[in-house]
C-alpha positions as CSV (number, residue, x, y, z in Angstrom):
1,M,-40.4,-20.1,47.7
2,K,-37.6,-22.9,47.5
3,A,-37.8,-23.0,44.1
4,L,-37.0,-19.4,43.4
5,L,-34.3,-19.3,45.8
6,V,-32.8,-22.3,43.8
7,G,-33.2,-20.6,40.5
8,L,-31.9,-17.3,41.9
9,A,-28.9,-18.9,43.2
10,A,-28.2,-20.6,39.9
11,L,-28.4,-17.1,38.2
12,L,-26.1,-15.7,40.9
13,T,-23.6,-18.5,40.3
14,V,-23.6,-18.0,36.5
15,A,-23.0,-14.4,36.6
16,G,-20.4,-14.9,39.0
17,T,-18.2,-16.8,36.8
18,A,-18.5,-14.8,33.7
19,T,-15.3,-12.9,32.5
20,A,-15.0,-10.1,30.0
21,A,-12.2,-9.6,27.5
22,P,-11.2,-6.3,26.2
23,L,-12.6,-5.2,22.8
24,S,-9.7,-3.1,21.7
25,P,-6.1,-2.7,22.8
26,P,-5.5,-0.2,25.3
27,V,-5.1,3.5,24.2
28,P,-1.8,5.2,25.4
29,A,-2.4,7.7,28.1
30,R,0.1,10.1,26.4
31,F,-0.4,11.7,22.8
32,D,0.9,14.7,21.0
33,V,-0.7,17.3,18.7
34,S,0.8,20.1,16.5
35,Y,0.4,22.5,13.7
36,E,3.2,22.0,11.1
37,P,4.9,24.2,10.7
38,S,4.3,26.3,13.9
39,R,5.1,29.7,12.4
40,F,3.1,31.1,9.3
41,E,2.8,34.2,7.3
42,W,-0.6,34.8,5.6
43,Y,-2.3,38.0,4.1
44,V,-5.6,39.6,4.9
45,G,-8.2,38.2,2.4
46,E,-6.7,34.8,2.1
47,A,-8.8,31.7,2.9
48,V,-7.0,29.6,5.3
49,V,-7.3,25.9,6.6
50,L,-5.0,24.6,9.2
51,M,-5.0,21.0,10.1
52,P,-3.7,19.6,13.4
53,A,-1.2,16.6,13.5
54,V,-2.3,14.2,16.3
55,R,-0.2,11.1,17.1
56,F,-0.5,8.1,19.6
57,G,-4.2,9.3,20.8
58,S,-7.6,7.6,20.7
59,G,-9.1,9.7,17.8
60,S,-12.0,11.1,19.9
61,Y,-11.0,14.5,21.1
62,Q,-12.3,17.8,22.7
63,W,-10.5,21.0,21.5
64,S,-10.0,24.5,22.9
65,V,-8.0,27.8,22.5
66,A,-6.4,27.7,26.2
67,A,-4.2,30.9,25.5
68,G,-3.9,33.6,23.0
69,T,-6.0,34.8,20.3
70,L,-6.6,33.3,16.7
71,P,-6.5,35.8,14.1
72,T,-9.7,37.8,13.2
73,G,-11.7,35.7,10.8
74,L,-10.6,32.5,12.0
75,V,-12.2,29.7,14.1
76,L,-11.2,26.5,15.7
77,G,-13.2,23.7,14.5
78,P,-14.6,20.6,16.3
79,L,-11.7,18.3,14.8
80,G,-9.1,20.8,15.5
81,S,-8.8,22.5,12.4
82,V,-8.2,26.6,12.2
83,Y,-10.1,28.0,9.4
84,G,-11.6,30.8,7.8
85,A,-10.8,34.1,5.9
86,L,-8.1,36.5,7.6
87,R,-9.7,40.0,8.1
88,T,-7.2,41.8,10.3
89,P,-3.3,42.5,9.9
90,G,-1.2,42.0,13.0
91,R,0.8,39.2,14.7
92,Y,-1.2,36.6,16.3
93,A,-0.1,33.4,18.9
94,W,-2.4,30.9,20.3
95,T,-2.2,27.7,22.3
96,V,-4.9,24.9,21.6
97,L,-5.5,22.4,24.4
98,V,-6.7,19.0,23.2
99,R,-8.3,16.6,25.7
100,D,-8.5,12.8,24.5
101,V,-12.0,11.7,25.6
102,E,-11.3,8.1,26.1
103,T,-8.1,8.5,28.2
104,G,-8.4,11.8,29.9
105,A,-5.0,12.9,28.8
106,S,-4.5,16.1,27.3
107,A,-1.7,18.0,25.1
108,T,-1.3,21.4,23.8
109,A,-0.2,23.0,20.5
110,T,1.2,26.3,19.6
111,A,1.4,28.4,16.7
112,S,1.9,31.8,15.6
113,V,1.2,33.8,12.4
114,A,2.1,37.2,10.9
115,V,-0.9,38.6,8.9
116,Q,0.0,41.0,6.5
């Protein structure tokens, strides 16, 4: 029993003196996202791919449409792209909410389009 306690005490002493170094530099808590330009003019039947510009984030994000409506035929992809084939004329405006998975920070991007 005494040998077990001595071994356990040695293990706890070693574990208590260990230090950990960060694996990567800290990610800024603030970042921004945009669709450039933010106003567009497209045509029914046109295939569209709109890529977001993200600055200062970690690289791992969750995307969702927070307000408004994407044009009929377009979807928001898992990497923030808006893509598809336009089906219905009209004016559309939307806001995309982006959450940085690593830092918990969030940002929004707004865009609007006239589909003819």
